[in-house]
MIMARKE-911097 format. One record per atom (N, C-alpha, C): residue number from 1; atom name; y, x, z; residue in three letters. Coordinates in steps of 0.2 Angstrom, whole numbers, plus 5000, padded with zeros to 4 digits. Layout:
<rec i="NUM" at="CA" yy="Y" xx="X" zz="Z" aa="ALA"/>
...
REM end
This chain:
<rec i="1" at="N" yy="5135" xx="5068" zz="5008" aa="MET"/>
<rec i="1" at="CA" yy="5132" xx="5070" zz="5003" aa="MET"/>
<rec i="1" at="C" yy="5128" xx="5077" zz="5004" aa="MET"/>
<rec i="2" at="N" yy="5122" xx="5078" zz="5002" aa="THR"/>
<rec i="2" at="CA" yy="5119" xx="5085" zz="5002" aa="THR"/>
<rec i="2" at="C" yy="5120" xx="5089" zz="4996" aa="THR"/>
<rec i="3" at="N" yy="5122" xx="5095" zz="4997" aa="VAL"/>
<rec i="3" at="CA" yy="5123" xx="5099" zz="4992" aa="VAL"/>
<rec i="3" at="C" yy="5117" xx="5105" zz="4992" aa="VAL"/>
<rec i="4" at="N" yy="5114" xx="5106" zz="4987" aa="MET"/>
<rec i="4" at="CA" yy="5109" xx="5111" zz="4987" aa="MET"/>
<rec i="4" at="C" yy="5112" xx="5117" zz="4983" aa="MET"/>
<rec i="5" at="N" yy="5112" xx="5123" zz="4988" aa="LEU"/>
<rec i="5" at="CA" yy="5116" xx="5129" zz="4985" aa="LEU"/>
<rec i="5" at="C" yy="5111" xx="5134" zz="4982" aa="LEU"/>
<rec i="6" at="N" yy="5104" xx="5133" zz="4984" aa="GLU"/>
<rec i="6" at="CA" yy="5099" xx="5138" zz="4982" aa="GLU"/>
<rec i="6" at="C" yy="5094" xx="5135" zz="4977" aa="GLU"/>
<rec i="7" at="N" yy="5092" xx="5139" zz="4972" aa="ARG"/>
<rec i="7" at="CA" yy="5087" xx="5136" zz="4968" aa="ARG"/>
<rec i="7" at="C" yy="5080" xx="5138" zz="4971" aa="ARG"/>
<rec i="8" at="N" yy="5075" xx="5134" zz="4971" aa="PRO"/>
<rec i="8" at="CA" yy="5068" xx="5135" zz="4974" aa="PRO"/>
<rec i="8" at="C" yy="5066" xx="5142" zz="4970" aa="PRO"/>
<rec i="9" at="N" yy="5062" xx="5146" zz="4974" aa="THR"/>
<rec i="9" at="CA" yy="5059" xx="5152" zz="4972" aa="THR"/>
<rec i="9" at="C" yy="5052" xx="5151" zz="4971" aa="THR"/>
<rec i="10" at="N" yy="5049" xx="5152" zz="4965" aa="ILE"/>
<rec i="10" at="CA" yy="5042" xx="5152" zz="4964" aa="ILE"/>
<rec i="10" at="C" yy="5039" xx="5158" zz="4967" aa="ILE"/>
<rec i="11" at="N" yy="5033" xx="5157" zz="4971" aa="ILE"/>
<rec i="11" at="CA" yy="5030" xx="5162" zz="4974" aa="ILE"/>
<rec i="11" at="C" yy="5023" xx="5163" zz="4971" aa="ILE"/>
<rec i="12" at="N" yy="5020" xx="5168" zz="4972" aa="SER"/>
<rec i="12" at="CA" yy="5013" xx="5169" zz="4969" aa="SER"/>
<rec i="12" at="C" yy="5008" xx="5168" zz="4976" aa="SER"/>
<rec i="13" at="N" yy="5003" xx="5163" zz="4975" aa="VAL"/>
<rec i="13" at="CA" yy="4999" xx="5161" zz="4981" aa="VAL"/>
<rec i="13" at="C" yy="4992" xx="5163" zz="4978" aa="VAL"/>
<rec i="14" at="N" yy="4988" xx="5166" zz="4983" aa="PRO"/>
<rec i="14" at="CA" yy="4981" xx="5167" zz="4981" aa="PRO"/>
<rec i="14" at="C" yy="4977" xx="5161" zz="4980" aa="PRO"/>
<rec i="15" at="N" yy="4972" xx="5161" zz="4976" aa="PRO"/>
<rec i="15" at="CA" yy="4969" xx="5155" zz="4974" aa="PRO"/>
<rec i="15" at="C" yy="4965" xx="5151" zz="4980" aa="PRO"/>
<rec i="16" at="N" yy="4963" xx="5155" zz="4985" aa="GLY"/>
<rec i="16" at="CA" yy="4960" xx="5152" zz="4991" aa="GLY"/>
<rec i="16" at="C" yy="4952" xx="5152" zz="4990" aa="GLY"/>
<rec i="17" at="N" yy="4949" xx="5150" zz="4995" aa="SER"/>
<rec i="17" at="CA" yy="4941" xx="5150" zz="4994" aa="SER"/>
<rec i="17" at="C" yy="4939" xx="5145" zz="4989" aa="SER"/>
<rec i="18" at="N" yy="4932" xx="5146" zz="4987" aa="LEU"/>
<rec i="18" at="CA" yy="4930" xx="5141" zz="4983" aa="LEU"/>
<rec i="18" at="C" yy="4930" xx="5134" zz="4986" aa="LEU"/>
<rec i="19" at="N" yy="4928" xx="5133" zz="4992" aa="ARG"/>
<rec i="19" at="CA" yy="4928" xx="5127" zz="4996" aa="ARG"/>
<rec i="19" at="C" yy="4935" xx="5124" zz="4996" aa="ARG"/>
<rec i="20" at="N" yy="4940" xx="5128" zz="4997" aa="PHE"/>
<rec i="20" at="CA" yy="4947" xx="5125" zz="4997" aa="PHE"/>
<rec i="20" at="C" yy="4949" xx="5123" zz="4990" aa="PHE"/>
<rec i="21" at="N" yy="4947" xx="5127" zz="4985" aa="GLN"/>
<rec i="21" at="CA" yy="4949" xx="5125" zz="4978" aa="GLN"/>
<rec i="21" at="C" yy="4945" xx="5118" zz="4976" aa="GLN"/>
<rec i="22" at="N" yy="4939" xx="5117" zz="4978" aa="ALA"/>
<rec i="22" at="CA" yy="4936" xx="5111" zz="4977" aa="ALA"/>
<rec i="22" at="C" yy="4939" xx="5105" zz="4981" aa="ALA"/>
<rec i="23" at="N" yy="4941" xx="5106" zz="4987" aa="LEU"/>
<rec i="23" at="CA" yy="4945" xx="5101" zz="4991" aa="LEU"/>
<rec i="23" at="C" yy="4951" xx="5099" zz="4987" aa="LEU"/>
<rec i="24" at="N" yy="4955" xx="5104" zz="4984" aa="CYS"/>
<rec i="24" at="CA" yy="4961" xx="5103" zz="4981" aa="CYS"/>
<rec i="24" at="C" yy="4959" xx="5098" zz="4974" aa="CYS"/>
<rec i="25" at="N" yy="4954" xx="5101" zz="4971" aa="ARG"/>
<rec i="25" at="CA" yy="4952" xx="5097" zz="4965" aa="ARG"/>
<rec i="25" at="C" yy="4951" xx="5090" zz="4966" aa="ARG"/>
<rec i="26" at="N" yy="4947" xx="5089" zz="4972" aa="THR"/>
<rec i="26" at="CA" yy="4945" xx="5082" zz="4974" aa="THR"/>
<rec i="26" at="C" yy="4951" xx="5078" zz="4976" aa="THR"/>
<rec i="27" at="N" yy="4955" xx="5081" zz="4980" aa="LEU"/>
<rec i="27" at="CA" yy="4961" xx="5078" zz="4982" aa="LEU"/>
<rec i="27" at="C" yy="4966" xx="5075" zz="4976" aa="LEU"/>
<rec i="28" at="N" yy="4966" xx="5079" zz="4971" aa="LEU"/>
<rec i="28" at="CA" yy="4970" xx="5078" zz="4965" aa="LEU"/>
<rec i="28" at="C" yy="4967" xx="5072" zz="4961" aa="LEU"/>
<rec i="29" at="N" yy="4961" xx="5071" zz="4961" aa="THR"/>
<rec i="29" at="CA" yy="4957" xx="5066" zz="4957" aa="THR"/>
<rec i="29" at="C" yy="4956" xx="5060" zz="4961" aa="THR"/>
<rec i="30" at="N" yy="4958" xx="5059" zz="4967" aa="MET"/>
<rec i="30" at="CA" yy="4957" xx="5054" zz="4971" aa="MET"/>
<rec i="30" at="C" yy="4961" xx="5048" zz="4969" aa="MET"/>
<rec i="31" at="N" yy="4959" xx="5042" zz="4969" aa="ASP"/>
<rec i="31" at="CA" yy="4963" xx="5036" zz="4967" aa="ASP"/>
<rec i="31" at="C" yy="4965" xx="5033" zz="4974" aa="ASP"/>
<rec i="32" at="N" yy="4970" xx="5035" zz="4977" aa="VAL"/>
<rec i="32" at="CA" yy="4972" xx="5033" zz="4983" aa="VAL"/>
<rec i="32" at="C" yy="4977" xx="5027" zz="4983" aa="VAL"/>
<rec i="33" at="N" yy="4975" xx="5021" zz="4986" aa="PRO"/>
<rec i="33" at="CA" yy="4979" xx="5015" zz="4985" aa="PRO"/>
<rec i="33" at="C" yy="4986" xx="5016" zz="4988" aa="PRO"/>
<rec i="34" at="N" yy="4990" xx="5011" zz="4986" aa="VAL"/>
<rec i="34" at="CA" yy="4997" xx="5011" zz="4988" aa="VAL"/>
<rec i="34" at="C" yy="4997" xx="5010" zz="4996" aa="VAL"/>
<rec i="35" at="N" yy="5001" xx="5014" zz="4999" aa="GLY"/>
<rec i="35" at="CA" yy="5001" xx="5014" zz="5007" aa="GLY"/>
<rec i="35" at="C" yy="4997" xx="5019" zz="5010" aa="GLY"/>
<rec i="36" at="N" yy="4991" xx="5021" zz="5006" aa="TYR"/>
<rec i="36" at="CA" yy="4987" xx="5026" zz="5009" aa="TYR"/>
<rec i="36" at="C" yy="4990" xx="5034" zz="5008" aa="TYR"/>
<rec i="37" at="N" yy="4988" xx="5038" zz="5012" aa="ARG"/>
<rec i="37" at="CA" yy="4990" xx="5045" zz="5011" aa="ARG"/>
<rec i="37" at="C" yy="4984" xx="5049" zz="5012" aa="ARG"/>
<rec i="38" at="N" yy="4982" xx="5054" zz="5008" aa="ALA"/>
<rec i="38" at="CA" yy="4976" xx="5058" zz="5008" aa="ALA"/>
<rec i="38" at="C" yy="4979" xx="5066" zz="5009" aa="ALA"/>
<rec i="39" at="N" yy="4976" xx="5070" zz="5013" aa="GLU"/>
<rec i="39" at="CA" yy="4978" xx="5077" zz="5014" aa="GLU"/>
<rec i="39" at="C" yy="4973" xx="5081" zz="5016" aa="GLU"/>
<rec i="40" at="N" yy="4973" xx="5087" zz="5015" aa="ILE"/>
<rec i="40" at="CA" yy="4968" xx="5092" zz="5018" aa="ILE"/>
<rec i="40" at="C" yy="4970" xx="5094" zz="5025" aa="ILE"/>
<rec i="41" at="N" yy="4966" xx="5092" zz="5030" aa="VAL"/>
<rec i="41" at="CA" yy="4967" xx="5094" zz="5037" aa="VAL"/>
<rec i="41" at="C" yy="4961" xx="5097" zz="5040" aa="VAL"/>
<rec i="42" at="N" yy="4961" xx="5103" zz="5042" aa="GLY"/>
<rec i="42" at="CA" yy="4956" xx="5107" zz="5046" aa="GLY"/>
<rec i="42" at="C" yy="4950" xx="5107" zz="5041" aa="GLY"/>
<rec i="43" at="N" yy="4951" xx="5108" zz="5035" aa="GLY"/>
<rec i="43" at="CA" yy="4946" xx="5110" zz="5030" aa="GLY"/>
<rec i="43" at="C" yy="4942" xx="5103" zz="5027" aa="GLY"/>
<rec i="44" at="N" yy="4945" xx="5097" zz="5029" aa="ASN"/>
<rec i="44" at="CA" yy="4942" xx="5091" zz="5027" aa="ASN"/>
<rec i="44" at="C" yy="4948" xx="5087" zz="5024" aa="ASN"/>
<rec i="45" at="N" yy="4946" xx="5082" zz="5020" aa="ILE"/>
<rec i="45" at="CA" yy="4951" xx="5077" zz="5017" aa="ILE"/>
<rec i="45" at="C" yy="4951" xx="5072" zz="5022" aa="ILE"/>
<rec i="46" at="N" yy="4957" xx="5070" zz="5024" aa="ASP"/>
<rec i="46" at="CA" yy="4959" xx="5065" zz="5029" aa="ASP"/>
<rec i="46" at="C" yy="4963" xx="5060" zz="5026" aa="ASP"/>
<rec i="47" at="N" yy="4962" xx="5054" zz="5027" aa="SER"/>
<rec i="47" at="CA" yy="4966" xx="5048" zz="5024" aa="SER"/>
<rec i="47" at="C" yy="4968" xx="5044" zz="5029" aa="SER"/>
<rec i="48" at="N" yy="4974" xx="5041" zz="5028" aa="ARG"/>
<rec i="48" at="CA" yy="4977" xx="5036" zz="5033" aa="ARG"/>
<rec i="48" at="C" yy="4981" xx="5031" zz="5029" aa="ARG"/>
<rec i="49" at="N" yy="4982" xx="5025" zz="5032" aa="LEU"/>
<rec i="49" at="CA" yy="4986" xx="5020" zz="5029" aa="LEU"/>
<rec i="49" at="C" yy="4992" xx="5018" zz="5033" aa="LEU"/>
<rec i="50" at="N" yy="4997" xx="5018" zz="5030" aa="THR"/>
<rec i="50" at="CA" yy="5003" xx="5016" zz="5034" aa="THR"/>
<rec i="50" at="C" yy="5007" xx="5010" zz="5030" aa="THR"/>
<rec i="51" at="N" yy="5009" xx="5006" zz="5035" aa="VAL"/>
<rec i="51" at="CA" yy="5013" xx="5000" zz="5032" aa="VAL"/>
<rec i="51" at="C" yy="5019" xx="4999" zz="5036" aa="VAL"/>
<rec i="52" at="N" yy="5024" xx="4996" zz="5033" aa="PRO"/>
<rec i="52" at="CA" yy="5031" xx="4995" zz="5036" aa="PRO"/>
<rec i="52" at="C" yy="5030" xx="4991" zz="5043" aa="PRO"/>
<rec i="53" at="N" yy="5034" xx="4992" zz="5048" aa="PHE"/>
<rec i="53" at="CA" yy="5033" xx="4988" zz="5054" aa="PHE"/>
<rec i="53" at="C" yy="5034" xx="4981" zz="5052" aa="PHE"/>
<rec i="54" at="N" yy="5030" xx="4977" zz="5056" aa="GLY"/>
<rec i="54" at="CA" yy="5031" xx="4970" zz="5054" aa="GLY"/>
<rec i="54" at="C" yy="5026" xx="4967" zz="5049" aa="GLY"/>
<rec i="55" at="N" yy="5023" xx="4971" zz="5045" aa="GLU"/>
<rec i="55" at="CA" yy="5019" xx="4969" zz="5040" aa="GLU"/>
<rec i="55" at="C" yy="5012" xx="4969" zz="5042" aa="GLU"/>
<rec i="56" at="N" yy="5007" xx="4965" zz="5040" aa="PRO"/>
<rec i="56" at="CA" yy="5000" xx="4965" zz="5042" aa="PRO"/>
<rec i="56" at="C" yy="4997" xx="4972" zz="5040" aa="PRO"/>
<rec i="57" at="N" yy="4992" xx="4974" zz="5044" aa="LEU"/>
<rec i="57" at="CA" yy="4988" xx="4980" zz="5043" aa="LEU"/>
<rec i="57" at="C" yy="4981" xx="4978" zz="5042" aa="LEU"/>
<rec i="58" at="N" yy="4979" xx="4979" zz="5036" aa="HIS"/>
<rec i="58" at="CA" yy="4971" xx="4977" zz="5035" aa="HIS"/>
<rec i="58" at="C" yy="4967" xx="4982" zz="5038" aa="HIS"/>
<rec i="59" at="N" yy="4962" xx="4980" zz="5042" aa="ILE"/>
<rec i="59" at="CA" yy="4957" xx="4984" zz="5046" aa="ILE"/>
<rec i="59" at="C" yy="4951" xx="4983" zz="5042" aa="ILE"/>
<rec i="60" at="N" yy="4948" xx="4988" zz="5038" aa="PRO"/>
<rec i="60" at="CA" yy="4942" xx="4987" zz="5034" aa="PRO"/>
<rec i="60" at="C" yy="4936" xx="4986" zz="5038" aa="PRO"/>
<rec i="61" at="N" yy="4930" xx="4985" zz="5035" aa="ALA"/>
<rec i="61" at="CA" yy="4924" xx="4984" zz="5038" aa="ALA"/>
<rec i="61" at="C" yy="4922" xx="4990" zz="5043" aa="ALA"/>
<rec i="62" at="N" yy="4919" xx="4988" zz="5048" aa="PRO"/>
<rec i="62" at="CA" yy="4915" xx="4982" zz="5050" aa="PRO"/>
<rec i="62" at="C" yy="4919" xx="4977" zz="5053" aa="PRO"/>
<rec i="63" at="N" yy="4926" xx="4978" zz="5054" aa="PHE"/>
<rec i="63" at="CA" yy="4930" xx="4973" zz="5057" aa="PHE"/>
<rec i="63" at="C" yy="4933" xx="4968" zz="5052" aa="PHE"/>
<rec i="64" at="N" yy="4935" xx="4971" zz="5046" aa="ASP"/>
<rec i="64" at="CA" yy="4938" xx="4967" zz="5041" aa="ASP"/>
<rec i="64" at="C" yy="4942" xx="4961" zz="5043" aa="ASP"/>
<rec i="65" at="N" yy="4948" xx="4963" zz="5045" aa="CYS"/>
<rec i="65" at="CA" yy="4953" xx="4958" zz="5048" aa="CYS"/>
<rec i="65" at="C" yy="4960" xx="4961" zz="5047" aa="CYS"/>
<rec i="66" at="N" yy="4965" xx="4957" zz="5047" aa="ASP"/>
<rec i="66" at="CA" yy="4972" xx="4959" zz="5047" aa="ASP"/>
<rec i="66" at="C" yy="4975" xx="4960" zz="5054" aa="ASP"/>
<rec i="67" at="N" yy="4978" xx="4965" zz="5055" aa="LEU"/>
<rec i="67" at="CA" yy="4981" xx="4966" zz="5062" aa="LEU"/>
<rec i="67" at="C" yy="4989" xx="4964" zz="5061" aa="LEU"/>
<rec i="68" at="N" yy="4991" xx="4959" zz="5065" aa="ASP"/>
<rec i="68" at="CA" yy="4998" xx="4956" zz="5065" aa="ASP"/>
<rec i="68" at="C" yy="5002" xx="4962" zz="5068" aa="ASP"/>
<rec i="69" at="N" yy="5006" xx="4964" zz="5065" aa="THR"/>
<rec i="69" at="CA" yy="5011" xx="4969" zz="5068" aa="THR"/>
<rec i="69" at="C" yy="5018" xx="4967" zz="5068" aa="THR"/>
<rec i="70" at="N" yy="5019" xx="4960" zz="5068" aa="SER"/>
<rec i="70" at="CA" yy="5026" xx="4957" zz="5068" aa="SER"/>
<rec i="70" at="C" yy="5029" xx="4958" zz="5075" aa="SER"/>
<rec i="71" at="N" yy="5025" xx="4959" zz="5080" aa="THR"/>
<rec i="71" at="CA" yy="5028" xx="4960" zz="5087" aa="THR"/>
<rec i="71" at="C" yy="5030" xx="4968" zz="5088" aa="THR"/>
<rec i="72" at="N" yy="5027" xx="4972" zz="5084" aa="PHE"/>
<rec i="72" at="CA" yy="5029" xx="4979" zz="5085" aa="PHE"/>
<rec i="72" at="C" yy="5036" xx="4981" zz="5082" aa="PHE"/>
<rec i="73" at="N" yy="5039" xx="4985" zz="5086" aa="ARG"/>
<rec i="73" at="CA" yy="5046" xx="4987" zz="5085" aa="ARG"/>
<rec i="73" at="C" yy="5047" xx="4994" zz="5082" aa="ARG"/>
<rec i="74" at="N" yy="5050" xx="4994" zz="5077" aa="ALA"/>
<rec i="74" at="CA" yy="5052" xx="5001" zz="5074" aa="ALA"/>
<rec i="74" at="C" yy="5056" xx="5005" zz="5079" aa="ALA"/>
<rec i="75" at="N" yy="5055" xx="5012" zz="5080" aa="PRO"/>
<rec i="75" at="CA" yy="5059" xx="5015" zz="5084" aa="PRO"/>
<rec i="75" at="C" yy="5067" xx="5016" zz="5081" aa="PRO"/>
<rec i="76" at="N" yy="5071" xx="5016" zz="5086" aa="THR"/>
<rec i="76" at="CA" yy="5078" xx="5016" zz="5084" aa="THR"/>
<rec i="76" at="C" yy="5079" xx="5023" zz="5080" aa="THR"/>
<rec i="77" at="N" yy="5085" xx="5024" zz="5077" aa="GLU"/>
<rec i="77" at="CA" yy="5087" xx="5030" zz="5074" aa="GLU"/>
<rec i="77" at="C" yy="5087" xx="5036" zz="5079" aa="GLU"/>
<rec i="78" at="N" yy="5090" xx="5034" zz="5085" aa="GLU"/>
<rec i="78" at="CA" yy="5090" xx="5040" zz="5090" aa="GLU"/>
<rec i="78" at="C" yy="5083" xx="5041" zz="5092" aa="GLU"/>
<rec i="79" at="N" yy="5079" xx="5036" zz="5093" aa="GLN"/>
<rec i="79" at="CA" yy="5072" xx="5038" zz="5096" aa="GLN"/>
<rec i="79" at="C" yy="5068" xx="5042" zz="5090" aa="GLN"/>
<rec i="80" at="N" yy="5069" xx="5040" zz="5084" aa="ALA"/>
<rec i="80" at="CA" yy="5066" xx="5044" zz="5079" aa="ALA"/>
<rec i="80" at="C" yy="5068" xx="5051" zz="5078" aa="ALA"/>
<rec i="81" at="N" yy="5073" xx="5052" zz="5080" aa="THR"/>
<rec i="81" at="CA" yy="5076" xx="5060" zz="5079" aa="THR"/>
<rec i="81" at="C" yy="5075" xx="5064" zz="5085" aa="THR"/>
<rec i="82" at="N" yy="5073" xx="5061" zz="5091" aa="GLU"/>
<rec i="82" at="CA" yy="5072" xx="5064" zz="5097" aa="GLU"/>
<rec i="82" at="C" yy="5066" xx="5069" zz="5097" aa="GLU"/>
<rec i="83" at="N" yy="5066" xx="5075" zz="5099" aa="ALA"/>
<rec i="83" at="CA" yy="5061" xx="5079" zz="5100" aa="ALA"/>
<rec i="83" at="C" yy="5056" xx="5077" zz="5105" aa="ALA"/>
<rec i="84" at="N" yy="5050" xx="5078" zz="5105" aa="PRO"/>
<rec i="84" at="CA" yy="5045" xx="5076" zz="5109" aa="PRO"/>
<rec i="84" at="C" yy="5045" xx="5080" zz="5116" aa="PRO"/>
REM end
């Protein structure tokens, strides 16, 4: 069981540049499908799709096919916690 001993502290953050504010507004209004993740990376919006190991991964146009991931193995708990 995890016990939280401290309460989060609200901090004041500067609003950022107008471009960054526009990126944040765009990110918040995006209709991101289930399984997709969108984030701001290097000043651009980057999106990626993740699916659980073993489930098909749809590759959009121009390929428009499903990638069979049933032979992919998930890392073990030990491998997942190892530092690179």
